[in-house]
DRENDO-1510 file (C-alpha; in Angstrom, 1 decimal, always signed):
<recs>
REC; n; res; u; v; w
REC; 1; MET; +97.2; +176.2; +127.7 .
REC; 2; SER; +95.5; +173.6; +125.3 .
REC; 3; ILE; +97.2; +170.6; +124.5 .
REC; 4; GLU; +95.5; +168.6; +121.1 .
REC; 5; ILE; +95.3; +165.3; +121.8 .
REC; 6; THR; +95.5; +162.8; +118.6 .
REC; 7; PRO; +93.2; +159.9; +119.2 .
REC; 8; ILE; +94.9; +156.8; +119.5 .
REC; 9; ASP; +92.4; +154.9; +116.8 .
REC; 10; ASN; +93.5; +157.0; +114.3 .
REC; 11; GLN; +97.6; +156.5; +114.9 .
REC; 12; ILE; +98.1; +153.1; +115.1 .
REC; 13; PRO; +96.8; +151.9; +111.8 .
REC; 14; LEU; +98.9; +154.7; +110.4 .
REC; 15; LEU; +102.3; +153.0; +112.0 .
REC; 16; LEU; +101.1; +149.6; +111.1 .
REC; 17; SER; +100.7; +150.2; +107.7 .
REC; 18; THR; +103.1; +152.0; +107.1 .
REC; 19; GLY; +105.7; +149.5; +108.7 .
REC; 20; LYS; +104.4; +146.4; +107.1 .
REC; 21; ASN; +104.3; +148.3; +103.7 .
REC; 22; LYS; +108.2; +148.9; +104.0 .
REC; 23; ILE; +108.9; +145.6; +105.2 .
REC; 24; GLU; +107.2; +143.7; +102.5 .
REC; 25; GLU; +108.9; +145.7; +100.0 .
REC; 26; GLY; +112.0; +145.5; +101.1 .
REC; 27; ARG; +111.5; +141.1; +101.4 .
REC; 28; LYS; +110.1; +141.2; +98.1 .
REC; 29; LEU; +113.3; +143.2; +96.4 .
REC; 30; ASP; +115.9; +141.3; +98.4 .
REC; 31; HIS; +114.1; +137.9; +97.6 .
REC; 32; SER; +113.3; +138.8; +93.4 .
REC; 33; ILE; +117.2; +139.6; +92.9 .
REC; 34; ASP; +118.5; +136.4; +94.7 .
REC; 35; ILE; +116.2; +134.0; +93.0 .
REC; 36; LYS; +116.1; +135.7; +89.8 .
REC; 37; ASP; +120.3; +136.8; +89.0 .
REC; 38; THR; +122.0; +134.0; +91.0 .
REC; 39; ASN; +120.4; +130.7; +92.1 .
REC; 40; GLY; +117.7; +130.5; +89.4 .
REC; 41; GLN; +121.0; +130.0; +87.0 .
REC; 42; GLN; +123.2; +128.0; +89.1 .
REC; 43; ILE; +120.1; +125.7; +89.4 .
REC; 44; LYS; +119.5; +125.5; +85.6 .
REC; 45; LYS; +123.0; +124.9; +85.0 .
REC; 46; SER; +123.4; +122.3; +87.6 .
REC; 47; LEU; +120.7; +120.6; +86.4 .
REC; 48; ASN; +121.5; +120.8; +82.4 .
REC; 49; GLU; +125.2; +119.5; +83.2 .
REC; 50; ARG; +123.8; +116.6; +85.2 .
REC; 51; ILE; +121.1; +116.1; +82.5 .
REC; 52; GLU; +124.0; +115.8; +80.0 .
REC; 53; ASN; +126.1; +113.6; +81.8 .
REC; 54; LEU; +123.6; +111.1; +82.2 .
REC; 55; ASN; +123.0; +110.9; +78.8 .
REC; 56; LYS; +126.7; +110.1; +78.3 .
REC; 57; SER; +126.9; +107.7; +81.5 .
REC; 58; SER; +126.5; +104.0; +81.4 .
REC; 59; ILE; +122.9; +103.7; +82.5 .
REC; 60; LYS; +121.7; +104.0; +79.1 .
REC; 61; SER; +124.0; +101.0; +77.9 .
REC; 62; VAL; +124.0; +97.2; +79.2 .
REC; 63; THR; +125.3; +96.8; +82.3 .
REC; 64; THR; +126.6; +93.3; +83.0 .
REC; 65; ILE; +128.9; +93.8; +86.2 .
REC; 66; PHE; +127.1; +95.6; +88.7 .
REC; 67; LYS; +127.7; +96.7; +92.7 .
REC; 68; VAL; +125.3; +94.9; +94.8 .
REC; 69; THR; +122.3; +97.1; +96.0 .
REC; 70; VAL; +121.7; +97.5; +99.9 .
REC; 71; GLY; +119.0; +95.7; +100.6 .
REC; 72; LEU; +120.6; +92.9; +99.7 .
REC; 73; SER; +123.9; +93.4; +101.4 .
REC; 74; GLU; +123.0; +94.9; +104.6 .
REC; 75; SER; +122.6; +91.8; +106.3 .
REC; 76; ASN; +126.1; +91.0; +105.2 .
REC; 77; PRO; +128.3; +93.3; +103.0 .
REC; 78; ASP; +131.3; +91.4; +103.8 .
REC; 79; ALA; +130.1; +88.4; +101.7 .
REC; 80; TYR; +130.2; +90.5; +98.6 .
REC; 81; LYS; +133.9; +92.0; +99.7 .
REC; 82; PRO; +136.8; +90.6; +98.3 .
REC; 83; LYS; +139.6; +89.9; +101.2 .
REC; 84; LEU; +142.6; +89.2; +99.1 .
REC; 85; LEU; +142.2; +90.0; +95.5 .
REC; 86; SER; +140.6; +92.7; +93.9 .
REC; 87; ILE; +139.7; +92.9; +90.5 .
REC; 88; GLY; +138.1; +95.6; +88.4 .
REC; 89; PRO; +137.3; +98.9; +89.3 .
REC; 90; TYR; +135.0; +98.5; +92.5 .
REC; 91; HIS; +137.3; +97.4; +95.1 .
REC; 92; LYS; +140.7; +99.0; +93.4 .
REC; 93; HIS; +140.8; +102.0; +95.9 .
REC; 94; ASP; +140.8; +99.4; +99.0 .
REC; 95; SER; +144.4; +99.9; +100.7 .
REC; 96; LYS; +143.5; +96.3; +102.4 .
REC; 97; LEU; +144.3; +94.4; +98.7 .
REC; 98; GLY; +147.3; +95.8; +98.4 .
REC; 99; SER; +149.7; +92.4; +98.9 .
REC; 100; MET; +148.3; +91.2; +95.7 .
REC; 101; GLU; +149.7; +93.4; +93.3 .
REC; 102; ASN; +153.0; +91.8; +93.4 .
REC; 103; TYR; +151.8; +88.7; +92.4 .
REC; 104; LYS; +150.0; +90.2; +89.8 .
REC; 105; LEU; +152.8; +91.5; +88.0 .
REC; 106; CYS; +154.3; +88.1; +88.8 .
REC; 107; TYR; +151.6; +86.6; +86.6 .
REC; 108; LEU; +152.1; +89.3; +83.7 .
REC; 109; GLN; +155.8; +88.5; +83.8 .
REC; 110; ARG; +154.5; +84.6; +83.0 .
REC; 111; PHE; +151.8; +85.8; +80.5 .
REC; 112; LEU; +154.8; +87.5; +78.5 .
REC; 113; LYS; +156.7; +84.8; +78.1 .
REC; 114; ARG; +154.0; +82.6; +76.9 .
REC; 115; ASN; +155.2; +81.5; +73.2 .
REC; 116; GLY; +151.8; +82.5; +71.8 .
REC; 117; GLY; +151.3; +85.8; +73.0 .
REC; 118; PHE; +153.2; +89.4; +73.0 .
REC; 119; HIS; +156.2; +89.5; +74.8 .
REC; 120; ASP; +156.1; +93.4; +75.6 .
REC; 121; VAL; +153.8; +95.6; +78.0 .
REC; 122; GLU; +153.4; +98.4; +75.2 .
REC; 123; SER; +151.7; +96.0; +72.6 .
REC; 124; CYS; +149.1; +94.3; +75.3 .
REC; 125; ILE; +148.1; +97.5; +76.6 .
REC; 126; SER; +147.4; +98.3; +72.9 .
REC; 127; GLU; +144.9; +95.4; +73.0 .
REC; 128; MET; +143.5; +96.4; +75.8 .
REC; 129; ASP; +142.8; +100.2; +74.9 .
REC; 130; LYS; +140.8; +98.6; +71.9 .
REC; 131; LEU; +138.6; +97.2; +74.4 .
REC; 132; LYS; +138.7; +99.6; +77.0 .
REC; 133; ASP; +135.7; +101.6; +75.8 .
REC; 134; ASP; +133.5; +98.4; +75.8 .
REC; 135; ALA; +134.8; +97.3; +79.0 .
REC; 136; PHE; +133.8; +100.3; +80.9 .
REC; 137; LYS; +130.1; +100.7; +79.9 .
REC; 138; CYS; +130.1; +96.8; +81.4 .
REC; 139; TYR; +130.1; +98.6; +85.2 .
REC; 140; ASP; +127.1; +100.5; +86.3 .
REC; 141; ASP; +128.8; +102.4; +89.0 .
REC; 142; ILE; +132.2; +103.5; +88.2 .
REC; 143; GLY; +131.6; +107.5; +88.1 .
REC; 144; GLY; +132.5; +107.7; +92.1 .
REC; 145; LEU; +135.8; +106.0; +91.7 .
REC; 146; ILE; +137.3; +108.6; +88.9 .
REC; 147; ASP; +138.0; +110.7; +91.8 .
REC; 148; ILE; +139.5; +108.1; +94.2 .
REC; 149; CYS; +142.0; +106.2; +92.3 .
REC; 150; ASN; +141.8; +108.0; +88.5 .
REC; 151; ILE; +140.4; +105.2; +87.1 .
REC; 152; VAL; +139.9; +106.5; +84.0 .
REC; 153; GLU; +143.8; +107.1; +83.5 .
REC; 154; ILE; +144.6; +103.2; +84.6 .
REC; 155; PHE; +141.8; +101.4; +83.1 .
REC; 156; SER; +143.7; +99.8; +80.2 .
REC; 157; GLU; +146.2; +98.8; +82.9 .
REC; 158; MET; +143.9; +97.6; +85.2 .
REC; 159; LEU; +142.3; +95.3; +82.5 .
REC; 160; LEU; +146.0; +93.6; +81.6 .
REC; 161; LEU; +147.2; +93.4; +85.3 .
REC; 162; ASP; +143.8; +91.7; +86.5 .
REC; 163; GLY; +143.1; +89.8; +83.6 .
REC; 164; CYS; +146.4; +88.3; +83.0 .
REC; 165; PHE; +146.2; +87.2; +86.7 .
REC; 166; ALA; +142.5; +85.5; +86.3 .
REC; 167; VAL; +144.0; +84.0; +83.2 .
REC; 168; GLU; +147.1; +82.8; +84.6 .
REC; 169; PHE; +145.8; +81.7; +87.8 .
REC; 170; ILE; +143.0; +79.3; +86.0 .
REC; 171; ARG; +146.2; +78.1; +83.5 .
REC; 172; GLU; +147.9; +77.2; +87.1 .
REC; 173; GLN; +145.1; +75.6; +88.4 .
REC; 174; CYS; +144.6; +73.4; +85.7 .
REC; 175; LYS; +148.8; +72.7; +85.7 .
REC; 176; ILE; +149.3; +74.2; +82.6 .
REC; 177; ILE; +152.6; +75.5; +84.0 .
REC; 178; PRO; +155.4; +76.8; +81.8 .
REC; 179; THR; +158.5; +74.0; +81.8 .
REC; 180; GLY; +160.9; +74.7; +84.8 .
REC; 181; GLU; +158.7; +77.0; +86.7 .
REC; 182; ASP; +157.0; +76.2; +89.7 .
REC; 183; MET; +153.1; +77.6; +91.2 .
REC; 184; ILE; +153.2; +81.3; +92.3 .
REC; 185; ILE; +151.1; +80.4; +94.8 .
REC; 186; MET; +151.8; +77.7; +96.3 .
REC; 187; ARG; +149.6; +77.6; +99.6 .
REC; 188; ASP; +146.3; +75.9; +99.7 .
REC; 189; CYS; +144.7; +77.9; +101.9 .
REC; 190; ILE; +146.0; +81.6; +99.7 .
REC; 191; ARG; +144.6; +79.7; +96.5 .
REC; 192; ASN; +141.3; +78.8; +98.0 .
REC; 193; GLN; +140.7; +82.4; +99.1 .
REC; 194; LEU; +141.7; +83.5; +95.9 .
REC; 195; LYS; +138.8; +81.0; +94.1 .
REC; 196; ARG; +136.5; +82.7; +96.7 .
REC; 197; ASP; +137.4; +86.5; +95.5 .
REC; 198; LEU; +137.3; +85.5; +92.1 .
REC; 199; LEU; +133.6; +84.2; +92.3 .
REC; 200; LEU; +132.0; +87.7; +93.7 .
REC; 201; VAL; +129.2; +89.1; +91.5 .
REC; 202; GLU; +131.1; +93.0; +92.1 .
REC; 203; ASN; +134.8; +91.3; +91.7 .
REC; 204; GLN; +134.7; +90.7; +87.4 .
REC; 205; LEU; +135.5; +91.7; +84.5 .
REC; 206; PRO; +134.2; +91.5; +81.4 .
REC; 207; TRP; +134.5; +88.0; +79.8 .
REC; 208; PHE; +135.9; +89.3; +76.5 .
REC; 209; VAL; +138.4; +90.9; +77.9 .
REC; 210; LEU; +139.7; +87.5; +79.5 .
REC; 211; THR; +139.3; +85.7; +76.3 .
REC; 212; LYS; +141.0; +88.5; +74.4 .
REC; 213; LEU; +144.4; +87.6; +76.6 .
REC; 214; TYR; +143.6; +83.9; +76.7 .
REC; 215; GLU; +143.7; +83.7; +72.7 .
REC; 216; ILE; +146.9; +86.1; +72.0 .
REC; 217; SER; +148.7; +83.8; +74.6 .
REC; 218; LYS; +147.3; +80.3; +73.6 .
REC; 219; GLU; +149.5; +77.8; +72.9 .
REC; 220; GLU; +149.4; +74.7; +70.9 .
REC; 221; ASN; +146.6; +72.1; +72.3 .
REC; 222; GLU; +145.2; +74.4; +75.2 .
REC; 223; LYS; +141.6; +73.4; +75.9 .
REC; 224; PRO; +139.3; +76.6; +75.4 .
REC; 225; PHE; +138.8; +79.0; +78.5 .
REC; 226; ILE; +136.1; +77.9; +79.9 .
REC; 227; ALA; +136.9; +74.4; +80.0 .
REC; 228; MET; +139.5; +75.7; +82.1 .
REC; 229; VAL; +136.7; +77.4; +84.1 .
REC; 230; ASN; +135.0; +74.1; +84.6 .
REC; 231; ARG; +137.8; +72.3; +85.7 .
REC; 232; THR; +139.4; +75.0; +88.0 .
REC; 233; PHE; +135.8; +75.7; +90.0 .
REC; 234; SER; +134.5; +72.2; +89.6 .
REC; 235; LEU; +131.1; +73.3; +87.7 .
REC; 236; ALA; +130.1; +70.4; +85.9 .
REC; 237; LYS; +131.2; +67.0; +84.1 .
REC; 238; SER; +133.2; +67.8; +81.4 .
REC; 239; SER; +131.0; +65.8; +79.0 .
REC; 240; ILE; +129.1; +69.5; +78.9 .
REC; 241; LYS; +129.2; +71.1; +75.6 .
REC; 242; THR; +130.6; +74.6; +76.7 .
REC; 243; LYS; +130.3; +76.2; +73.4 .
REC; 244; ASP; +126.4; +75.9; +73.7 .
REC; 245; ILE; +126.9; +78.6; +76.5 .
REC; 246; GLU; +130.2; +80.4; +75.3 .
REC; 247; GLU; +128.9; +83.1; +73.1 .
REC; 248; ASN; +126.3; +84.8; +76.0 .
REC; 249; VAL; +128.9; +84.6; +78.9 .
REC; 250; LYS; +129.5; +88.3; +80.4 .
REC; 251; HIS; +132.0; +87.4; +82.6 .
REC; 252; LEU; +133.4; +84.6; +84.7 .
REC; 253; PHE; +130.8; +84.3; +87.6 .
REC; 254; HIS; +128.1; +84.3; +85.0 .
REC; 255; VAL; +129.9; +81.4; +84.0 .
REC; 256; VAL; +129.8; +79.8; +87.2 .
REC; 257; HIS; +125.9; +81.0; +86.9 .
REC; 258; MET; +125.2; +79.3; +83.9 .
REC; 259; PHE; +126.7; +75.6; +84.8 .
REC; 260; MET; +124.8; +75.9; +88.1 .
REC; 261; SER; +121.5; +76.5; +86.9 .
REC; 262; PHE; +121.6; +75.9; +83.3 .
REC; 263; GLY; +118.1; +74.8; +81.7 .
REC; 264; PRO; +116.0; +75.8; +78.6 .
REC; 265; SER; +112.7; +76.3; +80.5 .
REC; 266; LYS; +111.0; +75.9; +83.8 .
REC; 267; LYS; +110.8; +72.8; +85.8 .
REC; 268; ILE; +113.7; +71.1; +83.1 .
REC; 269; ILE; +117.1; +71.4; +83.5 .
REC; 270; PRO; +119.0; +68.7; +81.1 .
REC; 271; SER; +120.6; +65.7; +82.7 .
REC; 272; GLU; +124.1; +66.8; +81.6 .
REC; 273; PHE; +123.8; +69.9; +83.7 .
REC; 274; ARG; +122.2; +68.7; +86.5 .
REC; 275; ASN; +125.7; +66.8; +88.2 .
REC; 276; ILE; +127.0; +70.4; +89.6 .
REC; 277; PRO; +129.4; +69.3; +92.1 .
REC; 278; THR; +130.1; +73.5; +93.2 .
REC; 279; ILE; +126.5; +73.7; +94.0 .
REC; 280; ARG; +127.2; +71.8; +97.3 .
REC; 281; SER; +126.2; +74.0; +100.3 .
REC; 282; LEU; +123.5; +76.7; +99.6 .
REC; 283; CYS; +120.7; +78.4; +101.0 .
REC; 284; GLY; +117.9; +80.8; +102.8 .
REC; 285; GLY; +115.1; +83.7; +102.5 .
REC; 286; TRP; +112.9; +86.4; +102.4 .
REC; 287; ARG; +109.3; +86.5; +103.4 .
REC; 288; GLY; +107.9; +88.5; +100.6 .
REC; 289; GLY; +104.2; +89.2; +99.1 .
REC; 290; PHE; +102.3; +87.2; +96.5 .
REC; 291; LYS; +99.8; +87.9; +93.8 .
REC; 292; ASP; +96.6; +87.8; +95.3 .
REC; 293; GLU; +95.2; +85.1; +92.8 .
REC; 294; ASP; +97.5; +82.5; +93.9 .
REC; 295; MET; +95.2; +81.6; +96.8 .
REC; 296; MET; +96.8; +78.4; +97.6 .
REC; 297; TRP; +100.5; +79.5; +98.0 .
REC; 298; HIS; +100.3; +83.1; +98.8 .
REC; 299; LYS; +99.9; +82.3; +102.2 .
REC; 300; ILE; +103.4; +81.6; +104.0 .
REC; 301; MET; +104.0; +77.7; +103.4 .
REC; 302; PRO; +104.2; +75.8; +106.8 .
REC; 303; ASN; +107.5; +75.2; +108.1 .
REC; 304; ALA; +109.3; +72.2; +108.7 .
REC; 305; THR; +107.6; +71.1; +111.9 .
REC; 306; GLU; +104.0; +72.2; +111.5 .
REC; 307; LEU; +104.4; +70.0; +108.3 .
REC; 308; PHE; +105.8; +67.3; +110.4 .
REC; 309; GLU; +102.8; +68.3; +112.6 .
REC; 310; ALA; +100.4; +67.8; +110.1 .
REC; 311; GLY; +101.7; +64.0; +108.8 .
REC; 312; VAL; +104.1; +65.2; +106.2 .
REC; 313; SER; +107.1; +63.3; +106.0 .
REC; 314; PHE; +110.5; +63.8; +104.7 .
REC; 315; ALA; +113.2; +62.3; +103.1 .
REC; 316; ASN; +116.4; +63.1; +100.7 .
REC; 317; VAL; +116.7; +62.2; +97.3 .
REC; 318; GLY; +120.6; +62.0; +96.0 .
REC; 319; ASN; +123.7; +63.9; +98.1 .
REC; 320; ILE; +125.2; +67.3; +97.0 .
REC; 321; PHE; +128.2; +67.7; +98.5 .
REC; 322; MET; +131.8; +69.1; +97.6 .
REC; 323; ARG; +133.7; +67.2; +95.2 .
REC; 324; SER; +136.5; +67.7; +93.1 .
REC; 325; LEU; +136.0; +66.7; +89.5 .
REC; 326; GLU; +138.7; +64.4; +89.6 .
REC; 327; ASN; +136.8; +62.7; +92.7 .
REC; 328; VAL; +133.7; +62.4; +90.3 .
REC; 329; LYS; +135.5; +60.4; +87.6 .
REC; 330; ASP; +137.8; +58.3; +89.7 .
REC; 331; ASN; +134.4; +57.2; +91.8 .
REC; 332; ASN; +132.6; +56.9; +88.6 .
REC; 333; LEU; +129.4; +58.6; +90.4 .
REC; 334; LYS; +126.0; +58.6; +88.2 .
REC; 335; ASP; +124.4; +61.2; +90.4 .
REC; 336; ASN; +121.8; +63.3; +88.7 .
REC; 337; THR; +120.5; +65.1; +91.4 .
REC; 338; CYS; +120.2; +68.7; +91.2 .
REC; 339; LEU; +119.7; +70.9; +94.1 .
REC; 340; PHE; +116.5; +72.0; +92.6 .
REC; 341; ASP; +114.5; +68.7; +92.8 .
REC; 342; ILE; +112.4; +69.6; +95.6 .
REC; 343; LYS; +108.9; +67.8; +95.6 .
REC; 344; PHE; +106.4; +67.1; +97.8 .
REC; 345; ASN; +103.6; +64.4; +96.6 .
REC; 346; ASN; +101.2; +62.3; +99.0 .
REC; 347; GLY; +102.4; +63.5; +102.5 .
REC; 348; LEU; +106.3; +63.1; +101.5 .
REC; 349; MET; +108.2; +65.8; +100.9 .
REC; 350; THR; +111.7; +64.9; +99.1 .
REC; 351; ILE; +114.8; +67.4; +99.3 .
REC; 352; PRO; +118.2; +66.9; +97.8 .
REC; 353; CYS; +120.9; +66.1; +100.7 .
REC; 354; PHE; +123.1; +68.8; +100.8 .
REC; 355; GLN; +125.9; +70.2; +102.9 .
REC; 356; VAL; +125.9; +73.9; +105.1 .
REC; 357; VAL; +129.9; +75.3; +105.5 .
REC; 358; ASP; +131.2; +78.3; +106.0 .
REC; 359; GLU; +131.7; +79.3; +102.6 .
REC; 360; THR; +128.4; +78.4; +101.5 .
REC; 361; GLU; +126.7; +82.0; +102.6 .
REC; 362; THR; +129.6; +83.9; +100.6 .
REC; 363; LEU; +128.6; +81.6; +97.4 .
REC; 364; MET; +124.8; +81.8; +98.0 .
REC; 365; ARG; +124.5; +85.2; +98.5 .
REC; 366; ASN; +126.5; +86.2; +95.3 .
REC; 367; LEU; +124.5; +84.1; +93.2 .
REC; 368; ILE; +121.0; +85.6; +94.3 .
REC; 369; ALA; +122.4; +88.8; +93.9 .
REC; 370; TYR; +123.6; +88.1; +90.4 .
REC; 371; GLU; +120.5; +87.2; +89.6 .
REC; 372; GLN; +118.3; +89.8; +91.6 .
REC; 373; GLN; +120.1; +92.2; +89.5 .
REC; 374; SER; +121.1; +90.5; +85.9 .
REC; 375; SER; +118.7; +91.1; +82.9 .
REC; 376; ASP; +120.3; +87.9; +81.6 .
REC; 377; VAL; +118.7; +85.4; +84.1 .
REC; 378; GLN; +115.7; +83.2; +82.8 .
REC; 379; GLN; +115.0; +81.7; +85.7 .
REC; 380; ARG; +116.1; +82.6; +89.5 .
REC; 381; TYR; +116.7; +79.2; +90.6 .
REC; 382; PHE; +118.5; +80.6; +93.3 .
REC; 383; SER; +116.6; +83.2; +94.5 .
REC; 384; ASP; +113.8; +81.0; +94.5 .
REC; 385; PHE; +115.5; +77.9; +96.5 .
REC; 386; ALA; +116.3; +80.4; +99.0 .
REC; 387; VAL; +112.8; +81.6; +99.4 .
REC; 388; PHE; +111.5; +78.1; +99.9 .
REC; 389; MET; +113.9; +76.9; +102.4 .
REC; 390; ASP; +113.0; +80.1; +104.3 .
REC; 391; TYR; +109.5; +78.9; +104.3 .
REC; 392; LEU; +110.7; +75.7; +105.5 .
REC; 393; ILE; +113.1; +77.2; +108.0 .
REC; 394; ASP; +111.7; +79.2; +111.2 .
REC; 395; SER; +114.3; +78.1; +113.9 .
REC; 396; ASP; +116.6; +75.5; +115.0 .
REC; 397; LYS; +113.8; +72.7; +116.0 .
REC; 398; ASP; +113.4; +73.1; +112.0 .
REC; 399; VAL; +117.1; +72.4; +111.4 .
REC; 400; SER; +116.8; +69.4; +113.1 .
REC; 401; LEU; +114.2; +67.6; +111.8 .
REC; 402; LEU; +115.9; +68.3; +109.0 .
REC; 403; CYS; +119.1; +67.0; +109.3 .
REC; 404; MET; +117.5; +64.0; +111.5 .
REC; 405; ASN; +115.8; +63.1; +107.9 .
REC; 406; GLY; +119.2; +63.4; +105.9 .
REC; 407; ILE; +118.6; +66.4; +104.1 .
REC; 408; ILE; +120.6; +68.9; +105.4 .
REC; 409; VAL; +124.6; +68.1; +106.8 .
REC; 410; ASN; +125.2; +70.8; +109.3 .
REC; 411; LYS; +128.8; +72.1; +109.3 .
REC; 412; LEU; +128.7; +75.2; +110.6 .
REC; 413; GLY; +127.9; +74.3; +114.6 .
REC; 414; GLU; +124.5; +74.7; +116.4 .
REC; 415; ASP; +121.4; +74.2; +114.4 .
REC; 416; LYS; +120.7; +78.0; +115.7 .
REC; 417; GLN; +123.6; +79.4; +113.4 .
REC; 418; VAL; +121.6; +77.4; +110.5 .
REC; 419; ALA; +118.5; +78.7; +110.9 .
REC; 420; SER; +120.0; +82.2; +111.1 .
REC; 421; PHE; +122.0; +82.0; +107.6 .
REC; 422; PHE; +118.6; +80.4; +106.4 .
REC; 423; ASN; +116.5; +83.4; +107.7 .
REC; 424; LYS; +118.6; +86.1; +106.7 .
REC; 425; ILE; +120.7; +85.1; +103.6 .
REC; 426; GLY; +117.6; +86.5; +101.1 .
REC; 427; LYS; +116.6; +89.3; +102.4 .
REC; 428; GLY; +115.8; +91.6; +99.8 .
REC; 429; ILE; +114.6; +89.1; +97.5 .
REC; 430; ALA; +111.9; +90.0; +94.9 .
REC; 431; VAL; +109.8; +86.7; +94.4 .
REC; 432; SER; +109.4; +86.3; +90.6 .
REC; 433; GLU; +106.1; +85.7; +89.3 .
REC; 434; ASP; +106.9; +81.9; +88.1 .
REC; 435; PHE; +108.2; +81.2; +91.4 .
REC; 436; TYR; +109.7; +77.8; +90.4 .
REC; 437; TYR; +108.5; +75.9; +93.7 .
REC; 438; GLU; +104.8; +77.6; +93.4 .
REC; 439; GLU; +103.1; +73.6; +92.3 .
REC; 440; GLU; +104.8; +72.3; +95.9 .
REC; 441; CYS; +103.7; +75.4; +98.3 .
REC; 442; ARG; +99.9; +74.5; +96.9 .
REC; 443; LYS; +100.2; +70.9; +97.3 .
REC; 444; ALA; +101.9; +71.7; +101.1 .
REC; 445; VAL; +99.3; +74.0; +102.0 .
REC; 446; GLN; +96.8; +71.8; +101.0 .
REC; 447; HIS; +97.5; +68.9; +102.7 .
REC; 448; CYS; +97.9; +70.9; +105.6 .
REC; 449; GLU; +94.3; +72.5; +105.4 .
REC; 450; LYS; +92.5; +68.9; +105.8 .
REC; 451; PRO; +91.9; +68.1; +109.2 .
REC; 452; CYS; +92.0; +64.2; +109.0 .
REC; 453; ASN; +95.7; +64.9; +108.0 .
REC; 454; ARG; +96.4; +66.6; +111.0 .
REC; 455; ILE; +94.4; +64.2; +113.8 .
REC; 456; GLY; +95.8; +61.3; +112.2 .
REC; 457; ALA; +99.6; +62.9; +112.7 .
REC; 458; ASN; +98.5; +63.6; +115.9 .
REC; 459; PHE; +97.7; +60.4; +116.8 .
REC; 460; ARG; +100.6; +59.1; +115.4 .
REC; 461; HIS; +103.3; +61.3; +117.2 .
REC; 462; ASN; +101.3; +60.6; +120.7 .
REC; 463; TYR; +100.9; +57.3; +120.6 .
REC; 464; PHE; +103.2; +55.7; +118.0 .
REC; 465; ASN; +106.4; +57.7; +118.4 .
REC; 466; THR; +108.2; +54.9; +119.5 .
REC; 467; PRO; +108.0; +51.0; +118.9 .
REC; 468; TRP; +107.6; +50.5; +122.8 .
REC; 469; ALA; +105.0; +53.4; +122.9 .
REC; 470; GLY; +103.1; +51.5; +119.7 .
REC; 471; ILE; +103.1; +48.4; +121.6 .
REC; 472; SER; +101.7; +50.2; +124.5 .
REC; 473; THR; +98.9; +51.8; +122.6 .
REC; 474; LEU; +98.0; +48.9; +120.7 .
REC; 475; ALA; +97.7; +46.6; +124.1 .
REC; 476; ALA; +95.5; +49.5; +125.6 .
REC; 477; ILE; +93.6; +49.1; +122.4 .
REC; 478; ILE; +93.2; +45.4; +122.8 .
REC; 479; LEU; +92.4; +45.7; +126.3 .
REC; 480; LEU; +89.3; +48.3; +125.8 .
REC; 481; LEU; +88.2; +46.1; +123.4 .
REC; 482; LEU; +88.3; +43.1; +125.2 .
REC; 483; THR; +86.6; +45.3; +128.1 .
REC; 484; ALA; +83.9; +46.6; +126.1 .
REC; 485; THR; +83.0; +43.1; +124.2 .
REC; 486; GLN; +82.7; +41.6; +128.2 .
REC; 487; THR; +80.7; +44.4; +128.9 .
REC; 488; VAL; +78.2; +43.9; +126.2 .
REC; 489; LEU; +78.4; +40.4; +126.7 .
REC; 490; ALA; +77.4; +40.9; +130.2 .
REC; 491; PHE; +74.9; +43.3; +129.0 .
REC; 492; ILE; +72.7; +40.8; +126.9 .
REC; 493; SER; +73.2; +37.8; +129.3 .
REC; 494; LEU; +70.2; +39.9; +131.9 .
REC; 495; PHE; +67.8; +39.3; +129.1 .
REC; 496; LYS; +68.2; +35.7; +128.5 .
</recs>
């Protein structure tokens, strides 16, 4: 009996070829059907819908009220969030702010009683319906709120309730209260908190909504609304002509920013806009990159301690404190110092004296956020101020030095807290090309690069830092001179 054995080399190639061909054929078939008939059509449909929605969205409109970017807010997100009052759609869904809804109804009720206004809700809603589309376009991140709180359906109602609250609250702060009625919100602590919430960049209504509500309810001899805003938040002297800026106002916070930093061109702030009692507590920064061609100030400017060691002296010019408008009038104060009046000349750096208090961070952060995200801002005064102060302050030693020279009034607590505040507040800031303090940084760096300045400063700080040290040093020098003179005379006498 014979057995025929097929060589192994002839078997394996056949098996491998057959298996691979079937596997590859199956794979091709499955993938071809899946992509062609299902996923491809879904992807195309999804992208087309998204592109169509994009064309209809507010991304192509002129957005004026926006949410703060993560880069700016991540170091302290609470500084941009309201604590009591929601104005506009961004924080409408926050249940923690519900306690003020009844107060909104109370202010609406007072609004309807005004002699010059509409006396029924339906008429007011109709007026808001006319403004709804334009108002909707002012917000840049409103799409995600549709599913959360049906913002589209209640938009006109929100404009009316929130707008009446803002208008009537500001009237109340200006003592414009109907005869026989009291203030709706009596406690100072709540009123101060509401003022804080009204000055958040995310917590705004379009200016044309507020002015419309004000105009339809305006009574005889009432001042312009922008003048009442000025008084409520103590923005500037009453002599400022508000007509010059009212045409371009976007919202309430825009008014605040314009009064605080109004100026037609770089380095020029008109004198009537310079006494700004609300800018009484500000600061701090970001370490960014600069253009290579700016060889002097692209280097990080020395901090206050290093400047001092290089012979730089510090002095304050004027006082930037929290004062009410009434106090300014009563005391007849004529201090035209502006927060941004920082100069460096001949080894002397002059900076206005300002306060750092608990409310400083929230106000300053929102001013910076508005400058960084708004296309209406020509000169980023607060952003540049924050960057400059971050250069100047690295540690509590720098804060102590500035406090001793009357530049910073620390109301926060320890100097470490102030230093931390300055170093964190401006994180995420993009340094503007026309940096406001470019010249001052350049001159400061040049001063520190001169060896004679550092040697002279070292001599003064080590040997003349106190009156007694100066006297001792002077006495030692005199003694040294007398000894040298005696030695020379003795040496000369040897040759006689």
